[in-house]
C-alpha positions as CSV (number, residue, x, y, z in Angstrom):
1,M,7.6,7.7,9.9
2,D,5.9,5.4,12.2
3,I,7.1,1.9,11.4
4,E,4.6,0.2,13.5
5,Q,1.7,2.1,12.0
6,F,3.0,1.3,8.5
7,V,3.2,-2.4,9.2
8,R,-0.4,-2.4,10.7
9,D,-1.7,-0.5,7.5
10,V,0.0,-2.9,5.2
11,R,-1.5,-5.9,7.1
12,A,-5.0,-4.3,7.3
13,A,-5.3,-3.1,3.8
14,G,-2.9,-5.3,1.8
15,G,-0.6,-2.3,1.0
16,A,0.5,1.2,2.0
17,S,2.8,4.1,1.0
18,V,4.3,6.7,3.3
19,N,7.0,9.3,3.0
20,M,9.7,9.9,5.8
21,A,7.4,12.7,7.1
22,G,4.7,10.1,7.7
23,Q,2.4,11.4,5.0
24,R,0.4,9.2,2.5
25,P,-0.2,10.0,-1.1
26,V,-3.7,11.0,-1.9
27,T,-3.5,11.6,-5.5
28,G,-1.2,10.8,-8.4
29,Y,0.4,7.6,-9.6
30,M,3.1,5.6,-7.9
31,V,6.1,4.1,-9.8
32,G,8.6,1.8,-8.2
33,M,12.2,2.9,-8.6
34,P,14.5,0.1,-10.2
35,G,16.8,-1.7,-7.9
36,T,14.9,-0.9,-4.7
37,E,12.6,-4.1,-4.7
38,F,12.6,-6.3,-1.6
39,T,10.3,-9.2,-0.8
40,V,9.6,-11.2,2.3
41,P,7.1,-14.0,3.0
42,V,3.9,-12.4,4.6
43,A,4.4,-14.4,7.8
44,E,7.7,-12.8,8.3
45,F,6.9,-9.2,7.5
46,D,7.2,-7.1,10.6
47,E,8.8,-3.9,12.0
48,G,12.2,-5.5,11.7
49,T,11.6,-6.1,7.9
50,V,10.9,-2.3,7.5
51,A,13.8,-1.3,9.6
52,E,16.1,-3.5,7.6
53,Y,14.8,-2.2,4.3
54,L,15.2,1.4,5.4
55,G,18.7,0.7,6.4
56,L,19.5,-0.4,2.8
57,Y,17.3,2.1,0.9
58,G,16.3,4.8,3.4
59,P,18.7,7.5,1.9
60,L,16.6,7.2,-1.4
61,L,13.4,8.3,0.6
62,H,15.2,11.6,1.4
63,V,15.4,12.5,-2.2
64,G,12.3,14.7,-2.0
65,A,8.8,15.0,-1.0
66,N,7.6,12.8,-3.9
67,T,9.4,9.6,-2.8
68,Y,7.5,7.0,-0.7
69,L,8.2,3.8,0.9
70,G,5.6,1.4,-0.7
71,A,4.5,-2.1,0.3
72,W,1.9,-4.6,-0.9
73,E,0.8,-8.0,-0.3
74,S,0.3,-10.5,-3.1
75,D,0.1,-14.2,-3.0
76,G,1.7,-14.6,0.5
77,T,4.6,-12.2,-0.3
78,V,5.0,-8.5,0.8
79,Y,6.8,-6.5,-1.7
80,L,8.6,-3.3,-0.7
81,D,10.1,-0.6,-2.9
82,V,10.9,3.1,-3.0
83,S,8.3,4.6,-5.2
84,A,8.1,8.2,-7.0
85,Q,4.9,9.9,-7.1
86,F,3.9,11.2,-10.5
87,M,0.8,13.6,-11.0
88,V,0.6,13.1,-14.8
89,R,-0.6,9.7,-15.8
90,Q,1.3,9.6,-19.2
91,E,4.7,10.7,-17.4
92,A,4.0,7.9,-14.8
93,I,3.4,5.2,-17.5
94,E,6.6,6.3,-19.3
95,A,8.6,6.2,-16.2
96,G,7.2,2.7,-15.3
97,Q,8.1,1.4,-18.8
98,I,11.6,2.9,-18.5
99,A,12.0,1.3,-15.2
100,D,10.7,-2.0,-16.7
101,Q,7.8,-2.2,-14.2
102,L,5.0,-4.6,-14.7
103,A,2.4,-2.0,-13.3
104,I,2.1,1.4,-11.7
105,Y,-0.5,2.3,-9.1
106,D,-3.2,4.9,-9.5
107,V,-3.6,6.3,-6.0
108,E,-7.2,7.8,-6.4
109,A,-8.4,4.7,-8.2
110,G,-6.8,2.4,-5.7
111,D,-5.9,0.1,-8.5
112,D,-2.9,-0.9,-10.7
113,I,-2.3,0.1,-14.2
114,K,-0.8,-2.9,-16.1
115,L,2.1,-2.0,-18.2
116,A,3.1,-5.4,-19.5
């Protein structure tokens, strides 16, 4: 994973997902894994933030090819989490509900699916 590129992508697009091999999801639904959330003010988000996050949660990104580091910016805050990729919408919704997530992300549509 290229941390510098990931930070640039988050800043440019308002969010990004990447796995440890540097691949980005192109289909499916992303669901945040409970207990992996991390927030930082957007002004403080940099390569050091991502390195710190990977130090805490990096081992979870090695679980399989369907786990990704996700980040998005909202209202002056950058949110990071480990996300699992699901290919079936209903399975993703159910996993998001079990994980008490407010929303999941539809990769192809480029939009959230609100759960609460």
